[in-house]
Each structure stands twice: as C-alpha cells, then as structure tokens.
N, C-alpha and C positions, 0 to 999 in steps of 0.2 A: 665566394669571399676567397681573399688572397691568403693562403697559408704560409708559415714560416717554414717552408720546406727547404731548410738549408743546415749545415753542420752547426751545432751551437756554439762552437769556438768561432765563428764567424760574426757573432752578434752580441752586443752587450744589453742582456734583458734585464729590466727592471720591473718590479711589482710594487705600485703605488697605493697604498691603503686612501682611498679619497672619501669614504664615509664610514662611520662606526667609531666604537670606542678608541681604536688604536690610529684614527685618523692623523694623516701626515706623515707617518712612518713609510720607508722606502726600503726594500730588500733588493739586493742583486742576485740574479740566478747565476752561480758559478759552478754549478755541478750539473750533470745530464738529467737530473731528477730532484724534485724537492716536495715536502709534504706540508700542508697546511691544516691547523686545527687547534683546539684548546689544550691539549696535553703539551707538557713541557718537550716531550721528545722531538715534537715535530721542527721542521727548520723555519717556520714561520708560525709563531704562537699568538693566537688571537684571544684578547680579552672581550669574549663575546659569550653571553652565556647561551646563545640559540645556536652555536657552533657546536658540531661534534669534536669529541676528542680528537678524532683522526678523520678528518672531514674530507678532504681533497688532495690529489697528487698530480703533479705537473711532470712530465718527462718527453725526452724527445725520442721520435720513431721516424720510420724512414718518410713519412708524409709530413710531418711538421712538429710544433709543440702542442701536445695534446694534454688536456685537463680531464681528469676522471673523478666522480664521485665515491668515495670510499665509505660513506655513511649508509646505513641500511634505514635509518629514520629520517634525516634532514636532507633537503633538497639542495641542488647545484643550479645555479642560473646562470646561463651564458649569453650575454648581451640582451637580457630581458627573456630568454626562453629557457624553461627548466629542461635540463637534459642529464643524462646519465654520464655522458663524455662528449666531448668536440675539441675541435682544433681552435687555437687561438692566433690572432693576426695583432699588428701594432695597433694600440687603442682599444682592443677588446676589454669588456668588463665582467668579471665574475663576482656573482654575489653568494655569499655564504653566511647563512644567518642575516644578521644585521650590518654585516660589513661588506662594502664594495671595493674590489680590487681591481686597478687598470693597468694593463700590460703596456710598458714604454719600451722603445727601443733606441738606444742611443746613436747606432750607427745605421740610420734609415736607408743608406745606398746598398745595404745588404739585403734588404728586404725587396725582392722582385718576384713578380709572379711567374709561375712556370709556363714557359711558351711550348706549344706542342711542336714546334717545329725545329727547336734546339734546346738545349740543356740549360738549367738556370745557371750553372757555373759560367758558361759562355757569356750569356746576357751580362753577368757581374763583371766579367773580365773586360768585356768591351765598354762598359759604363766607365772603368776606370781608366782605360786607354782614351776614351773621349770626354775627359774631365773639361770644366769651363777654363782652366787654365789652357789646355790644349788649343780650344778654339782661339781664345785670345792672343795667344803666341802666333797661330796660323794666319790670323787677320792681319796682325801687325807686320809680320814678315812679308804678307803679300803686298801690303800698302807700299812698304819700302821699295819692293822690285817694282810695283807699279811705277812710282815716282821715278825711279832710276831709269827704268825703259821708256818713260813717256817723253814727250817733246816734239818739235816740230820735225818734218823730214829734212829740213836745211840743216839742223843740229845733229841729225843721224848720219847725214851725208859727211859732215865735217868731222865728227868723232864717231866713227863706226864700231869702235870697241873701247871699252873701259880700261884705262891704265891701273897699275897694281896700286896705286895710291887710293884710287876711288873703291876699288875692291876692297882695300884694307879697311878703309873709313866705314864701309857697308857692314863688313864682319863686327867692327867694334860696336857700331850702333844696335847690331841684332844682339850681341852678347850682353849690352847693357840692359836691353828689354828682357832677354832672357832671365837675367840675374834678378831684375825687379820682380818678375812674375814668381820667381822661385822663392824670393823673399817674403811674397805676399802669403805664402801657404803658412808662414810662422805667425800670422797676425792673431790668431786664437791662442797660440801657444801650446796646442795640442800637438805638435810635431817636435816639440824640443825635447831632450834628454830629461830636463827637469820635470817636464809633466810625466813621462813614462816612469821616471823613478818614484814620482808622487803617487803615481797609479799603484805601483807594486806595494807601496807603503800602505795604500788605502785598503787594498785587497787583503793583506795581512791584518789590517785593523778589523776589517769587516769580519774576517774568520773568527778573530778573538771575541768580537761582539756577539756574534752568533752563540760561541761558547760559553758567554758568560764571564770571560776573563776581562772585566773592564779596565782595570789600570793599564795592562799591556795595549788593550785596544787605544786607550786615551794617547799613550805613547806613539803609537803608529798614527793614528790620526794627526796629532800634532807635527809629526815629522812630513807628512803629506803636504800639510797646509804651510809648511817652512819652505818646501820646495816649490809649490804652485798655491799660492794664496786663494786663488779664485775657485779651486776645487769645491763644487758644491754639496756633493755627497759627503766628502771628508768634513766638511763645516756642520752639515746636519747630524752626522753620526758621533761627531765629537761631542756636541750637546747631548745626544741621547745617550753616549757612554758615561758621561758625566752625572747625569739625572739618574741612570740605573746605578752607578756606583754610590751616589748618595743614599739611594733607597736602601740597597744592600747594607751599607754601614748603618743606617737606622735601624734596619731589622735585626742585625746581630747586636745591637747595642740593647735592644728591647729584649731581645732573648736572654743576654747577660742579666740584665736587671730582674726580669721574671725568675731565673735560677736563683739569684741571690734571695730574692723574696721567700722562694720555696726550700731555700737551705741547701740547694744543689749547687755547691762552690766548685766541685770540679768542672762541671758544665758552663758554669759562669766564668770561670778562668779561661776554657776554650773559647768562649763567644768573644770576651774582651780582646784575647790574643788575636782574634781574626778581625776585629776592628782595627787594631794597630797596625798589622800587616797591610789591610788594604788602605789606610791612611799614610802611614810611613812619614809623613811631616810631623815632627815632635812639636812644633809650635801651634799645630791645629787644636782648638779646643776640644774637639771630641776625642782627638788622640790622648789628650791630657787627661781628659775624664775617664776615658776607657783604660789608661795606665794606673790612675788612682784606684779604680775599682777593681782592677786584676790584681794589684798588689794587696790589696784589702782580703779578696777572695784568697789567695796563696796563704795569706797570714792565717785567716780562720781554719784552713785546712791544716797547715802546720801546726797548728795550737791543739788540734782535735786527737793528734797521735802522741 
C-alpha cells in the first residue's frame, strides 16, 4: 500500500463519514494530529453508541499518516481488517463502532509512492516540472518550428535565413500560445486570489465550527462563498453551522422554560439571555419570545427582594 509519507502541510486531508449516524459530515485535518470518539473533547465527535469516548487518534510521523486504536474495549478496523494501528492512504476506510470514515486527499498530485532510488520530494518536484501544460506548450512550439523550417530545397536555397520580420512574427505567435495556456490554469478558479481568500475564510470558519462558535463560523463561511460561490465545503459547513446554531438555540430555550417551571428564575434569565445573544436579530420570533420571558424572569426576581 502507498503511504502518505509526506509532510502534512503538503496535503489537504479530509475525513468523510460515509456510514453511520453522522453520515455526510466532512472534517478537514488542519493539525498534526486529531482524535475521534464519542466524548465532546474529541476533534471529531461521533454520535455512535458503539464508539468509545476516546476511540482513535490520527497523527503524522516519519512514515506517513498513522491511525491508532485508543480504546481497550472497542475495535478499530482499517480497510476491513481489525488492527491496533496502521497507516492510511487516499481512499482508506476506517471503521469505528457503526461508523465508516473515508480518507480523501484534495491535492492527489502530492501523494506519490516512495521510490527506492530517489526521495519522494524529488519525484513531486519532477511532476510539477512536467505538468500537462508544459508538454502542450513544448508540442506547439515544436510544431511552429517544424513548419517554419520545413519546405522544399528550392525554397531553402532562395531564402537560407529568416529575416527579422519572420522571427518577430514567430515570437508573437509563441507568446499568444503561452498566454493561452497560462490562462487555462484559471479555468477552475483555484489559482485566483479570490479562491485563496475564500480558503482562508473557510479555514477560519472551520476552526470556529469545531469550537462550537456557530455564529462566527456562519459569518466566515458566508464570506468564503461571497468570494468563491462554488466552494463545496463552505457550502456544506454553512448548512451544518446553521443547523447546529438552531439546535443550540432550541436547547437554551428549553432550559429557560424548564428553569421557569421549577422557579429557578436566575438560571432562566441566563438561558434566555444566551438565546438573544445567539440570535441577535430582534425581528426573529425566537428572539422576541426569549426577550419576553427574559423580562418576565427578571421581574419575578426583582419582586422577590
């Protein structure tokens, strides 16, 4: 199996949950290591009762990206084989409880097998030097030179050398071809400044999402999509952030109502205040309900003194 035996900074690593209660979620590996499990302190939290609280750890070492089973009771399965630990490749699938997680790499050119006769870094550099654009440009230049030099022997005798105007014309044609090939790089939009700025906003939003700061994550994902509307992960995490924010708001609203029913008005005031802080939109019906109950709780507290 080919291991990802490269520096983690060279790769965009994504973990896609393809089976389980959290199916559809995608996480990007932005640090040198991360943990997976049922406990909230994990980097990836799974809603899977058959998953241990701290189940597995992914980390980079000199051999590649390694996954290790941290659980003493539950198993870890790598590509269908139970193992204590192992190294992952693009497309590898790890099974934790009832959850299947697939490893994806956004920059597949960075994943190359380690050759015994040359370092992997040299292979990657050579691949970058010999890109498809390089070969197309080389082929077109060769064709132009062939056409310029071809012809009958009689023509060669009449015009043994090209004059300056012919040379200048060939230079201009070559420059047009080069410019066309360079512009082709921007077809996907991923080499533009807008995409790079969008990527920075997305990464900022992803960190906020992972820390549970959903309002700020939503702002960052919206900024990323304003710069690059086709960003698939920003679209997905914007939807997830909005759903998580709605769930959080409903949870605090229920807490406030429960505290009110039990006569714990001080806790109710705090819960309703959190709802208003999360929503911020005073025209929102949930905000208006929280505001009204917040005032009611405070009035009861003040009347009791």
